[in-house]
N, C-alpha and C positions, 0 to 999 in steps of 0.2 A: 505492499501502500505504500503509493506516493503521491508526491505533485510532480507534475509535469508540464512544460509550456514548451514554447518556441515561434521562431518567427518563418518565413518565409518570402522572397521579393522585399523586403521591408527594411525601410530607412534607418540607417544604422542598428542593425538588427542585432547585433553582438548586445551594445548597451542594453538595448530596450530586454535580450531574452535573459539575459543578467538580472535586472529589475524584476522581471517577472518571475521569476527563481526564486528572487530571493524573498519576493511576497508571498509565497509557497512554504517557507523555511516549517512552521510547523507542521505541515504534512509529513515531512522528513528530515525531521533531525539528526539522523544517523549520515547522511552522507550528503551529497552534492557532486553534480557533473553540467559540462556544455561539453558539447560538439559543435563546431563549424563547418561548411564545404562550402564550393564555390557553388550556383547554380546559374546558367544562362549571363544574364547583367549585372546580377547580385547573388546572395548566399540565401544558405538556409543557414540558421540556425537552432538547437536542441538542448533542452533544460531538464535539468530532472534534480528534484529532492527526495531521496532516498530515507522511507521508513524497514529496518530491514527485518523482513518475517522468515521467508525462506531463502537458502544458502545466504549466510551473514560475511561470507570472505568478499572478497574482493572481486572474485569471478561473479557474481552478482551487480554489481555496479552498474551503473546507466548515466549517461545514454549508453548503449549497447553496441559495439560496433564490430562488425564480424564479418568479413568477406564481400565486403560492398554494400552490405545492407548496416542499416544505425536502427536502431528504436530507443524509445523513451514512454515506460509503460506505467500505467497507474491500475491494479489492481490484483487480482487471484485468479489462475486457471486449478478447479479442482477435480481437473483429468488431465492435469500435468504428466503422471507418470503413465498414465496409458500413449498418450501422444507422444513421450520421449520412448517407448518401448519399439513402438510402430516405427518410429523417426530411425531407431538405432539399427532398425531391421532393417532398414532400405541404405543403411551406409552413413549415416549420419556422425559424426564425434563431434561429442559436447564436450566444453571446457570443463564445466560446472555442474553444481544441481540446481541452479534457480527455474524459474517455469519461465522468467525473461527471456532464456535462450530457447527454449522452449518454444514460445512463442517466436520469435526469431528465426530459429529454422522451421516451422509449420508454414509461415510468412514464405520463405525461400521458398518453399516447396510447392505448395498451394497458393499462393497469392491469396486473392480476396476467397476464393471457394474453400479456405480453412476456416471461416469464420465460424459458420454453421456448426462446424465443429467444436468449438470452444467451449466449455461448458465453466461459466465462472462469473466476476464481476471486472469489467476493464473501461476503460478509455486509453491508447494508445497512438503514435504518431510513428512512422516507420520511414525512413528515407531508404531512396534507391541512387548510391551512386552513381552509375552509370543510366540511366534514365534522366536523373535530377527529377523525378517524382516525388510527393511527399502524401501519404496516404494517411487522411485521420481515420477513427475508428471510434465507437462508441459501445457496451455492449447490447445484449437482447432486449433486458426490460429496464434498460436506465438506472442502475446502481449506482456510475462513476459518472462524473460530471465530467462534459468537455464543451467550452465556451471556445467562440472564434470572433475574429473581426476580419471585413474583406477592405482594402482599400487597394487601388490603383493595381490592379492585379497582382497584390502580394495578398498576406495574409499571415496572423497572427493568432495564437490558441493559448491557452491554459486552463487551469484544474478549476478554476475560481475565476468568477466575474471580478472583483475587488481587484485582482493580478494584475487586468487585464487594464482597467479603471484607471492604478498606480502608473502603469507602464504609457498610456499618452496624454498623463500630466493630467489628469482629470478632466480633461476635453469633452468627455461621452455626455451625451444629451441623455435625457430622464425620458423615458418612453411613458406617457401619463396614461393611454391604452394598458399598457402592462399595470400601472397602480388601480388603473380602474378592474382588472381582472384580479387585482392579488386583495380591494374591496368585497368582492363578489366572494371568493376563495376562504381569502387570510392565507394564501400563497399565489406565488406566479407560474399559470401553468406553464409546461414544458414548450407549447406551442410561442413563448415569447418570451422575452427579456428584458429589462427594468430598465437596459440603457437602448437606444435606437439603434447604433450600429452593432450591436455584439449579437449573438445568438447563440443556440444550444445547438447542439447536432444531436439530430434525434435519437431515439433511443433504436438499436436493430440496425446501424447504418454506417455510412463510409462517405468520406470526401475525398477527392484526389484534384491534387493541384499541380500543373506541371510549367516547365520553365519559360512556358511563352502564355502563361498566367490564366490558361485555359483550366476551370473547375467542374470536374464530372461526379456525379454523386448516385450513390445505389443504395439498396436495402437490399439482407440477407438476411432478415428474421420481422414477420409482421404478426403483433399478438391477433391480430383480428382471425387473420389466416388459420393461428393455431389456434384460436377458440370454434372456429368452424369444422375443423378437422375432431374438433373433440366432441363439437355434437354429434359428426356424424360415426362417430368411436360409438359414444351410447345408445346410440342408434342401431347400431348393430350388435347391441348386448355387451359391450365391451365393461368390464367393472378394475378400473385398476387397482391395485394391493397398495390404498396410500400408506399403511404401518411400515411398508418395507421400502419405497420408495423414498418415503420420508426419513426413513432411519439412514437408509442409501448416503440421502443427499446431506444429514449432519453427521453424519462418519468422512465423508467428503472436506467438508470445510472446518473441519478439525485437522486440516495437515496445515502444517506450520513446524519451524524449527525454533518458537519463541513459547512461553505459556497462555494459553488459552482462557477464558473464562465464560462465565453465559451471564445475560439480563435473566434475574428471575424476579417477576412481578409473583407469582403466585397464583396467576391465570393460566389456562389449556396450555395458549400456545408455547408462552417459559419456559412451561412445568415440562412438556413433555421435551420440547429442545432438552431440557438441561437431564432429564432422568435418562435420555438416548446415548448425549456425552458423557455422562457418568457411564454410562454400559460400557464404552469405547475407550474412555479415559478418565478411570477413578482415580478419587483423591481432588477433583476438578474444582474450582472455585465458582463462587456465583454473587452478584450485586442486587440488592434490592433496596427501593428508595421509602418510607416512611416520613410523611408533616408534623409539622407543631399542632399538638394534642387542639387547641385551639383552632387552628385551620382546618383541620380533617373535621371536627363536629360544627363547624361554621356552616361548610362542603356538604354536609352527610357525605360524605366521602367513605367508602368499605372499606373491612381494615385486610389490608392484602398479605400485610406482614405476616399474620399468623398462616396463611395457605402457605407462603412463600418457606419459612421455618419447618416445616409439615413435610414439603417436598424437598427439603435439604437434606433434614433429620433421614427421611425415608431412604434418599439415595446417596450417603452420604456424603454430601458436598459440603464442602467449606462455605459459609453466608455471611458475607459482612454487608449489614446493613446499615444504611447514609441516610441521616435525619436533614432531610431539607427545608431549612429555614434557610431562606438565602437574600440576603441582602439587594433585594430584586432594583433601586434604582442603583446600585453598581454593576448586575447585568446584565440588565436594561440594556443598555447602550454596549455594554462587551458582545451580548448572543447578536445584537444586532447587525453589526460589523463580521461576526465569524459567521454569520447566515447569509450572505452575501447580497438576498432580496429577501422583502421587504416578508416575512414568515410569522402570520400571527399563532403559530401554536407554541403554550409552555413547555412541552413536553419536550420542548429542543433545549431549557434549559433542564431538562432531568436525564437527558442522552447525557449530557457536557459533562451534570457533576459525576456521574458514574463515571463516566470514561476516566477524568479527572482523577477518581479515588484507584483505580484499578490500573491506572499510569504510575501513580503513586505507589503504587504496592510493585511494579514490576511486570504487569501484565500489559501485554501489546496487543493482546486480539480480543476481541468481546465476540456472543453470538447471542444473537437477537432474533426474537421471533415476527419479527415483522414482517408484513404481507400475507400471514395466514387470513387475517380476515377481510381483506380485500378480495381475495380469491378462494374462500369458501363461504362468503356471506355471514360473516360473522359481526357485522356492527348494526346496533339497534336501528338502524335506516331502513337494511333491508328487511329485516321483518317490517317495519312500519308500513315500508308501501306495499309491503304483500297485504298487511291489513287495512290498509287507506280501500285498496281495490272489495275489502268485504265492506267497509264502513259507507263505499256510496252506495251499498244497497238497501241501506236502511233508510227510512222516510225523513223526506225532506225536515216536515218541523220538528221531527227527533232529534236533526242534528243541527239544528238551528237551537235549541231548548238544550244543547249539551253546550254548543257553543259560547252561548251566552252565559252557562252557569261559568264554563273553566275559565273565562276571560275574565271575569268579575275577582277568580280569586288570587291572591299574592304567592309571589314564586319566592318570599323571603318573607321571615320576621328580621328583628333588630336581634335574634338569638342565632339564626341558622336559617340556610338556604332549603327551599322543599322541591326535592329533586324528583318528586312525581308529578309536582304542580308543574314544573320547568318541561317536562317529555309532554306532559297532555298538551299545554298550548304548542309545541313545536309539531305535534302531529297536528294537531286542527291546523296547525298553517300553511299542512299542502294538503289533507288529506282527501280534500274533493277535486285537487286539481289532476289534468291529464297526467301520462304516464311520464314523459320526458321529465314535464315541469314538477312534478313534485318530485322524483328524484333530486333533481337538481335543491330544490327549496329544499329536502329532507335536511342538502348537511351544505347547504351554501349560510353566507350571513343576510342576504336581504333578498326583500320581491323587488322586484323594478322598478316598482312608483318609489321605494323606499329609497334605492341604490342614487336613481334620478334625484331623489330630495338633498340627497347627499352629498352631490360632486356640482361643480361648476355646469351650469346649464348646457356650457357651446359641449360640453361631450354627453350628449345625449346619443348622438349617433353612435360613440364609442361603448356604450352601454348595448344598444341595440348589437352593435359586432360583438361581443365578447357574449354576450347571451345565446345568440344565432353558433356561435365555436360552440357551444356545449350543446345544444341540439345537433348539430353536423355529426359530431364526435359521437354521441351516444347512439342516433342512427344510423351511424355508418357499419352494418353487421346483418348479417344472415339470419341473425340469432333468430328463435323462436321462442324463448324459455325466459321468460323474466329475469327471473333469480340469475342469470349468466349473463345478460344483457346488462344488469347493475355491476356485478362482478368485472365487468370487460371493460365497461367505460371506467372505474375505478380503478383497472392495475393501468388503463391508457394514460389517467389522470392523473387522479387524487397518490397513487401509490407513489409515479415518479417526482409528479411536482412537489409533493407536503413527506411523507413520510420518507423515501427514500432522503432526499435534499435534507431535511433538516438532520437526516443521522448520522449522513456524511459529512456536513461540515461541523455539527455539533464535535463527534466523532475525531475527526482530525484537528479540529483547536485545541484537544488534549490530546493529541500526536497519537491515538488510538484509533486501530482497525475494527472496523463493526463487519460483521459477516451475517448475511439472513439467508439461512437453509432455504425456508421457505421460498423466498423468492431465487426458485431454480429452473431452470429451464425445465426441467424431466416435472418437478414438482408441478409447472404449469400446467405441462401437456395434462399430467392428469386430472388436475381441478377440474378445465373443461371441458373432460370427457365425462363426466358426475354431473347428471342432470340437477336441475335444480331445486325438482323434490326433492330430493337426498340430502342437500345442504339446509335446505328450511324444513325440519321437519313437526309439523303444529304448530312449538312457537318456542323450537329451539335451532337456533341459529348454527351455523358448523355443524350438525346434526353426523355428515359421516367424517368430518376428523373427529368426532368424540369418540363414534364407533371406535376408531382404529386408534386410537390412543389409550382407549379402556381396557387393552393388554397391556400397559406396564404400571399409569396410573391408576390410584384407589377412585372412587366415585365422587367421593365429595370434589376433589378437585376440578373433573373433568366437568360435573355439572353444577358447582358453583354459579353463582349472579356474576354477570360478565364485570372485570373491574375498569378503571379506567388509569392510564397511563398518563395524568396529566397533572396538572397543580390546582390547588387550592386558590382560583381568579377571583370570585365575589370576595372572599377573606382578605386577598391582598388589594383589592380594586376600596376594601372600605376602610383600611388603614395605612399600609404601606405606601401606595398609588394615589391615594385624594388628590392630596396636595398638586402632583403632577400633569393627570388628569383635568386639572381646571386649569394648570397653565398652558396646556397643550389646546385645549380647548377654544380658551379663552386667546391667545398670542401665540401659538404655534406657527410655525412657517408653514403648513400645509391651507390653515385657514388666513394665513397674511397673504399669501398668495396666491387667493381664490379657488386653490383645488378643492379644498372642502369646504362647506357652508358653514360657520359657527351656530346660527340659528337652528341648524338639525343636530347637530351634536349635542347641545346643551337640552333640546327635550331629548334625547336621549339618555343624557346624563341625572335628568330630572325623572323619568320615568323606571330609572335602573333603582336610584337614589330612595323612591317611593314604596320598591319589590313589587311592583305592576308587572314590571316585564324582566329579563334576565340579558340585561347586553354588557355584559363583563366579559365577555369573549371580543364582543366590536370593539369595547373602549381599549381593550386590550392591544386590541392589533394596530387600532389607531395610534397607538404609542409608539408599537416597533416601526409603523408605518414615518412617522414624524423622525422616530432617531434615524431612520436611516435616509430619509429625504435629505437631512442637515446635514449626516455625512456627505449625501455624494453632489450635491449640490457649494456644501462649501469647498469641495475641491475643484467643482466648476470655477467658481467664484475665485480661488486660490491660483488657480493656473490662467483663468482672466487679468489678473493685478499684473500676472508675474512677464506676461506678453503684452502688457500693453505699458 
């Protein structure tokens, strides 16, 4: 796991690449390297920051140059041993034991045809000295990031957006459409980028740039096609052995020459993962979190710690418990910088603090249960959308009566939040809507009219564009299974745009690698070969996964109420962050610039304070967006002053 960067036909490429690479130092504190070579009338420069995980010797150092091919690579290949054996049988001789060299030799032998064969997480750039071509690649599911800029026939790329912003002297222009999208989702979808010039290489794709500046793009893996193939397999009666597939993925994800630990929340996904990891690596350690007692009580949060302790004791796992009582006023700007783009999910703080504690204990690699909810319909929104179809059959007068009663109920008292009321209000906000609109509304922050009232009126067309993009993505499939349509949309948007993004940035900010065994190509193929009526059975989400995990986990863990990998936002908002909310609403940069409207924000604060609606998540994201915007515009202002 590392940070990669580079330039191609870019003015002052060596200096820019060094600056890019230096900004990524936190991703790879174990080593640094750079490579340069002439290309046409310019040059290519490749940079690398190394976090040593496999082959800790210098034979694994990067950029790796060997027989006219040069590779700068971020990631892990879990099928590297199998690929190595195949290549050795074909006569390839290896200098070391790194998966980097395996990838380089696989590229030499098969070119882009090697890409569908790779099982892992990766983003890399490979340069061919003979042709002068540079190819950039990103993994199938978007686990690893890759940002790029194109100018005047040249290109710059990096693992993080902040590196490109720093290397261009802060001259990148904020894309207000991306900020509108972030308000809707509380994250920036992979199809957009917070700066206008920059872009994200799409998951499962590659880009080739030639010495004449011509660019070619290709796709080697498409989730939509995988889902369609899975549906065909299900219709043919195929029933994948999920227990075996998940266990194999977990075993492969343990491949490392350094200590590995797990996240353990006490929920199904992390508990199963930890149990499987302990089976293959006895004595493995795990990390879990808890919150200040007063915060947890106010938020009415479930007691996850007792479940985590039960799993750790049963499987001989050394459990490290971390109480999160953060100074959020200090952590907020730190996390905003680390996350690269405005992301309003406070789970990023949890990930960072866990990884920081693990790294201090000498652990470089963590396994996470991320992805199981998206692929196997484990979120409340999945069940809620199914229930909404039934609710729509209830007579209209009855529905209106229920809505009126729930609307008058408070979501919190002065002492604690009322989670059941929050859920009921959320459900009724989309229960009567058409399928795509209801699904979007079940997990996004605003209805269309609310979003229009919040932002600059000139952005009305942008709001329409963002909503249309969601509809187009949701409907871009041939599935006739409602549950799997939701899972596909989550795997295409929610998973890479939010969960994998904050996991990568938060963990790498602590110089720690997080691996996600559920977000594995073989697990994904199996997931879409499972019909929706086996994913949600009666009122049980992830039913098929629970059935598979029951062979190793106790029933109390498998069928416990779903926990939350989140934070006590209402408690923080009413205490720690209340003064900051007032400052940002009344005199923040977003309000002063006209992007956000003060009157709409004040109404939100008042309704939230009265306990009638829960806007803590909305206001937290406004804070993250404000800090991101301040940093982005201050860099641009400094650059303008320096060039004036």
